[in-house]
C-alpha positions in Angstrom: -2.9 -68.1 -10.5 -5.6 -66.7 -12.9 -4.4 -67.1 -16.5 -7.2 -65.4 -18.4 -8.1 -62.1 -16.9 -10.9 -59.7 -17.7 -11.1 -55.9 -17.8 -14.0 -54.2 -16.1 -16.2 -53.0 -19.1 -17.7 -50.0 -17.2 -14.2 -48.4 -17.1 -13.1 -49.1 -20.6 -13.9 -47.9 -24.1 -13.4 -50.6 -26.8 -11.9 -49.0 -29.9 -12.6 -52.1 -32.0 -14.7 -54.8 -30.4 -13.1 -58.1 -31.4 -15.7 -60.6 -30.3 -13.3 -63.5 -30.0 -11.4 -61.5 -27.4 -14.4 -60.7 -25.2 -15.9 -62.9 -22.5 -19.0 -61.9 -20.6 -18.7 -58.4 -22.0 -15.1 -57.9 -20.8 -11.8 -57.8 -22.8 -10.0 -61.1 -22.2 -6.2 -61.5 -22.7 -4.1 -64.6 -22.3 -1.6 -64.2 -19.5 -0.1 -67.7 -19.5 2.9 -66.9 -21.8 6.1 -66.6 -19.8 8.1 -64.1 -21.9 11.9 -64.5 -21.7 14.0 -61.4 -20.8 17.3 -61.0 -22.7 20.6 -59.2 -22.3 21.2 -56.8 -25.2 22.8 -59.0 -27.8 22.4 -61.5 -30.6 19.9 -63.7 -28.7 17.6 -60.8 -28.2 18.0 -59.8 -31.8 17.1 -63.3 -33.0 14.0 -63.3 -30.8 13.0 -59.9 -32.2 13.4 -61.1 -35.7 11.5 -64.4 -35.1 8.6 -63.2 -32.8 8.4 -59.5 -33.8 9.1 -58.3 -30.3 11.6 -58.8 -27.4 12.0 -57.9 -23.8 15.5 -56.6 -23.0 16.3 -56.6 -19.3 17.8 -53.8 -17.2 18.0 -51.0 -19.7 18.0 -48.7 -16.7 19.5 -49.8 -13.4 18.2 -48.9 -9.9 20.0 -45.5 -9.7 19.0 -44.7 -13.3 15.4 -45.5 -12.5 15.5 -43.2 -9.6 16.8 -40.4 -11.8 14.2 -41.2 -14.6 11.4 -41.0 -12.1 12.7 -37.7 -10.7 12.8 -36.3 -14.2 9.3 -37.6 -14.9 7.8 -35.7 -12.1 9.9 -32.6 -12.9 8.3 -32.7 -16.3 4.7 -33.3 -15.1 4.8 -30.8 -12.3 6.6 -28.2 -14.5 3.8 -28.2 -17.1 2.0 -25.4 -15.3 -1.4 -27.3 -15.2 -1.5 -28.2 -11.6 -0.1 -31.7 -11.6 1.1 -32.8 -8.1 2.9 -36.0 -7.5 1.2 -36.5 -4.1 -2.3 -36.0 -5.6 -3.1 -38.6 -8.3 -6.4 -36.9 -8.9 -4.4 -34.1 -10.7 -2.4 -36.4 -13.0 -5.0 -36.4 -15.8 -4.2 -32.6 -16.3 -1.1 -33.7 -18.3 -3.7 -34.5 -21.1 -3.0 -38.1 -21.9 -5.1 -39.3 -24.8 -7.4 -42.4 -24.4 -4.4 -44.7 -25.0 -2.6 -43.0 -22.1 0.0 -41.3 -24.4 1.2 -37.8 -23.3 2.2 -35.7 -26.4 2.0 -32.1 -25.1 4.2 -29.6 -23.2 7.2 -30.3 -25.4 7.6 -33.8 -23.9 9.6 -35.0 -26.9 12.5 -32.8 -25.9 12.1 -32.9 -22.1 15.0 -34.0 -20.0 13.1 -37.0 -19.0 12.7 -38.4 -22.5 16.3 -37.6 -23.5 17.5 -39.4 -20.4 15.6 -42.5 -21.4 16.9 -42.3 -25.0 20.5 -42.1 -24.0 20.7 -45.2 -21.8 23.8 -47.1 -23.0 22.1 -50.6 -23.0 19.2 -49.3 -25.1 21.5 -47.8 -27.6 23.6 -50.9 -27.7 20.5 -53.0 -28.7 19.6 -50.6 -31.4 23.1 -50.4 -32.7 23.0 -54.2 -33.1 19.7 -54.1 -34.8 20.8 -51.6 -37.4 24.6 -52.6 -37.6 25.6 -49.0 -37.0 26.1 -46.5 -34.2 25.2 -43.6 -36.4 21.6 -43.4 -35.4 18.8 -40.9 -35.2 16.4 -40.9 -32.2 12.6 -40.3 -32.4 11.2 -37.4 -30.5 8.3 -39.2 -28.8 6.5 -39.0 -25.5 5.4 -41.5 -22.9 2.3 -43.5 -21.8 0.8 -43.3 -18.4 -2.1 -45.2 -16.8 -3.7 -44.1 -13.5 -4.0 -45.9 -10.2 -7.3 -47.8 -9.9 -8.9 -45.1 -7.7 -8.5 -42.6 -10.6 -9.6 -44.8 -13.5 -13.1 -43.4 -13.6 -11.9 -39.9 -14.3 -9.7 -40.9 -17.2 -10.8 -41.9 -20.7 -9.2 -45.3 -21.2 -9.2 -47.3 -24.4 -8.9 -51.0 -24.9 -8.9 -53.4 -27.8 -7.0 -51.0 -30.1 -4.9 -53.5 -31.9 -2.9 -51.8 -34.6 0.3 -51.8 -36.6 2.5 -48.7 -36.9 3.4 -49.3 -40.5 1.5 -49.4 -43.9 2.8 -52.1 -46.2 1.4 -50.4 -49.2 3.7 -47.4 -48.9 6.5 -48.9 -46.7 6.9 -52.7 -47.1 9.5 -54.7 -45.2 11.2 -53.8 -42.0 11.3 -50.0 -41.6 11.5 -49.2 -37.9 11.8 -50.9 -34.6 10.1 -49.2 -31.7 10.6 -49.5 -27.9 9.4 -48.5 -24.5 11.3 -48.5 -21.3 9.2 -49.2 -18.2 9.7 -47.2 -15.0 7.9 -49.8 -12.9 7.1 -53.5 -13.0 4.1 -54.2 -15.2 1.8 -57.2 -15.5 -1.9 -58.0 -15.7 -2.6 -56.0 -12.5 -1.1 -52.8 -13.7 -1.7 -52.7 -17.4 0.8 -53.9 -19.9 1.8 -54.4 -23.6 -0.2 -57.0 -25.6 1.3 -58.5 -28.7 0.4 -60.9 -31.5 3.6 -62.9 -32.0 5.0 -63.3 -35.5 2.3 -61.0 -36.9 5.0 -58.9 -38.6 5.5 -61.8 -41.0 1.9 -61.4 -42.1 2.0 -57.6 -42.4 1.3 -57.4 -46.1 -1.9 -59.5 -45.8 -3.0 -57.6 -42.7 -2.5 -54.3 -44.6 -4.6 -55.6 -47.5 -7.5 -56.5 -45.2 -7.3 -53.0 -43.6 -7.8 -51.5 -47.1 -10.7 -53.9 -47.7 -12.4 -52.8 -44.5 -11.5 -49.1 -45.0 -10.9 -48.5 -48.8 -10.3 -44.7 -48.3 -7.2 -45.3 -46.1 -4.4 -42.9 -47.2 -1.4 -44.8 -48.5 0.8 -42.5 -46.3 -1.1 -43.3 -43.2 1.2 -45.5 -41.1 -1.1 -46.1 -38.2 -3.5 -48.9 -39.2 -6.2 -50.1 -36.8 -6.9 -53.9 -37.2 -10.4 -54.6 -38.5 -13.0 -56.2 -36.2 -12.4 -59.9 -35.7 -9.5 -60.1 -38.2 -8.0 -63.5 -38.5 -4.6 -62.3 -37.3 -6.1 -62.0 -33.8 -7.4 -65.6 -33.9 -5.0 -67.8 -35.8 -2.4 -69.2 -35.6 -1.3 -67.2 -32.6 -3.5 -65.2 -30.3 -2.6 -62.0 -28.5 -0.9 -62.4 -25.2 0.2 -60.0 -22.4 3.9 -59.2 -21.9 5.2 -58.8 -18.4 8.4 -56.9 -17.7 10.3 -55.5 -14.8 11.2 -51.9 -13.9 14.0 -50.7 -16.1 13.3 -53.3 -18.8 12.7 -52.3 -22.4 10.2 -53.9 -24.8 11.1 -53.6 -28.5 8.9 -54.5 -31.4 9.0 -54.4 -35.2 6.6 -51.7 -36.4 4.8 -54.3 -38.5 3.9 -56.3 -35.4 0.2 -56.2 -34.3 0.0 -54.9 -30.8 -1.7 -52.5 -28.3 -1.5 -51.7 -24.6 -4.3 -52.5 -22.2 -5.3 -51.1 -18.8 -5.0 -53.4 -15.8 -7.0 -56.6 -16.2 -9.2 -57.6 -13.2 -12.0 -60.0 -12.3 -14.3 -60.0 -9.4 -12.1 -62.2 -7.2 -9.7 -61.2 -4.4 -6.4 -61.5 -6.3 -3.7 -58.9 -6.6 -0.9 -59.3 -9.1 2.8 -59.0 -8.0 3.4 -55.7 -9.7 0.1 -54.3 -8.3 1.0 -55.5 -4.8 4.4 -53.7 -5.0 2.6 -50.5 -6.1 0.3 -50.7 -3.0 3.3 -50.9 -0.7 5.0 -47.8 -2.0 4.6 -44.8 0.3 4.3 -42.3 -2.6 1.5 -42.7 -5.2 2.7 -43.7 -8.6 1.1 -44.5 -12.0 -0.3 -47.9 -12.5 1.9 -48.1 -15.7 4.5 -45.6 -17.1 6.5 -46.3 -20.2 8.7 -44.0 -22.2 8.9 -44.5 -26.0 12.0 -44.4 -28.2 12.8 -45.5 -31.7 16.1 -45.3 -33.5 17.1 -45.6 -37.2 20.2 -45.1 -39.3 21.0 -41.4 -39.9 21.6 -42.2 -43.6 17.9 -42.7 -44.1 17.1 -39.1 -43.4 17.4 -36.4 -46.1 19.2 -33.1 -45.4 15.8 -31.4 -45.2 14.7 -33.7 -42.4 18.0 -33.3 -40.6 17.6 -29.5 -40.6 14.0 -29.8 -39.5 15.1 -32.1 -36.6 17.8 -29.6 -35.6 15.3 -26.8 -35.7 12.7 -28.9 -33.9 15.0 -29.1 -30.9 14.8 -25.4 -30.4 11.0 -25.4 -30.8 10.6 -28.4 -28.4 8.6 -30.3 -31.0 7.2 -33.8 -30.3 7.1 -36.2 -33.2 6.1 -39.8 -34.1 8.3 -42.9 -34.0 9.7 -42.3 -37.5 13.2 -40.8 -37.0 13.9 -40.3 -40.7 10.6 -38.4 -41.2 9.6 -35.2 -39.6 5.9 -35.9 -38.7 5.2 -33.9 -35.6 2.5 -32.3 -33.6 2.4 -28.4 -33.4 5.0 -26.8 -31.1 4.1 -26.1 -27.5 4.0 -22.3 -28.2 1.4 -22.8 -31.0 -0.7 -25.0 -28.7 -0.6 -22.4 -25.9 1.5 -24.7 -23.7 4.8 -24.3 -22.0 7.7 -26.6 -22.8 8.1 -28.3 -19.5 11.6 -29.1 -18.1 13.3 -28.9 -21.6 16.7 -30.2 -22.4 18.7 -26.9 -22.3 22.2 -28.2 -22.6 22.7 -30.8 -25.3 25.7 -33.0 -25.0 27.5 -34.6 -28.0 25.4 -37.8 -27.7 22.2 -35.8 -27.8 23.5 -34.0 -30.9 24.4 -37.2 -32.6 21.0 -38.6 -32.1 19.4 -35.4 -33.4 21.4 -35.6 -36.6 24.6 -33.6 -36.2 27.8 -35.2 -37.5 31.1 -35.6 -35.7 32.5 -32.9 -38.0 29.8 -30.5 -37.0 30.3 -31.2 -33.3 34.0 -30.8 -33.6 33.5 -27.5 -35.4 31.2 -26.3 -32.7 33.8 -27.0 -30.0 36.5 -25.2 -32.0 34.4 -22.3 -33.0 34.7 -22.7 -36.7 32.2 -20.8 -38.9 28.8 -22.3 -40.0 27.7 -23.7 -43.3 24.3 -24.7 -44.7 25.5 -28.2 -45.5 24.3 -30.7 -42.8 27.4 -32.8 -43.5 29.9 -30.0 -43.3 32.1 -28.8 -40.4 29.5 -26.6 -38.9 26.2 -26.4 -37.2 26.5 -24.7 -33.8 26.8 -21.3 -32.3 29.5 -20.6 -29.8 29.0 -20.7 -26.9 25.3 -21.7 -27.1 25.1 -25.4 -27.8 21.5 -25.5 -29.0 21.5 -22.5 -31.4 21.9 -23.3 -35.1 23.8 -20.1 -35.7 21.3 -18.8 -38.2 18.3 -16.6 -37.9 14.8 -18.0 -37.9 14.2 -16.3 -41.3 17.4 -17.7 -42.7 16.5 -21.3 -41.6 13.1 -21.1 -43.1 14.6 -19.9 -46.4 17.0 -22.9 -46.4 14.2 -25.3 -45.7 12.0 -23.8 -48.4 14.8 -23.9 -50.9 15.6 -27.6 -50.1 11.9 -28.5 -50.4 11.5 -26.7 -53.7 14.6 -28.6 -55.0 13.1 -31.9 -53.9 9.7 -31.1 -55.5 11.5 -30.2 -58.8 13.4 -33.4 -58.7 10.1 -35.4 -58.2 8.5 -33.6 -61.2 11.5 -34.4 -63.4 11.4 -38.1 -62.3 7.7 -38.1 -63.1 8.2 -36.8 -66.6 11.0 -39.3 -67.2 8.7 -42.2 -66.1 
């Protein structure tokens, strides 16, 4: 068994070249760590708190995985750009960025992504993390890596260690992120790479980011780790995290991490997950993971809740911050279709968007609407997704709320 594997440099684009993590010109990652897999529960939570990440087994069972894969291809083939499941050479038309992440075509509100977000075992884990079942879901997309034969036609990044949180503006634990894997992943397919316990050094890591890039905006939450930063060398080095199909990997947003394409060396060795992929009759991605983050609803303002409700209609994809509304432009404004969108939102979907029990109950009983996001309102009858207000009316409400918040900030500034 090869424990230190190297990525072929000709097929990779180093984002930041950390010299201590390269050997003979190739990105080298430790694969000796046997990462435990936990049931959703207290032990998993303790591992997350201690190590900054955790693998939770069986978020999706075999039948759920079949359905998730069906919905994945329904989304990809429905984007109208010529993606065909049987032809891997067409998969790059879904426009993954160099990190493999697909943001476009309204993916954040596709049936595929909503199916992943509503798996009971995933929700159970996040309810335990936040000690509440009143959660908001992020509107993220997924990450896809191609089969080896297609790697040369994709732009693939490596060595992009980062943290998804800025300690200068958001110190302490703010969000926990996750992905659910549709297939087994290991060093032969591409996988998650983590620096254990780095979340406990987040403040000092952020300080060094500012030293390396003084013009970093305080509200920029994505922080690329500077070249050869000590967090990657001592006391714990990065290691690869294997997981099984249907497992979820969760991590504290302060934790230093990245993904990596498959790691190979010029020897005849095939990893277990890669061998399984070769045996499948239908082509499939080397790696496919769907992202989801959850946070308590109480952390979001009414303005954000209304924007989230409106964003569902617009099929808008956003970042991992459920209590912010930081999103990419809508599919319509990007000249894209919203592929295989969620057209019938069930009560669980509505809860995770931000509607309250009272609003959902009011919708079922046909009571009249109100502008208050905590009131007994929020839905048209019989159309579940409509906010029962015109586009113009909604924009006026959002503008009024934002003006009120701006006035409040000015008053606070004068007082201080």
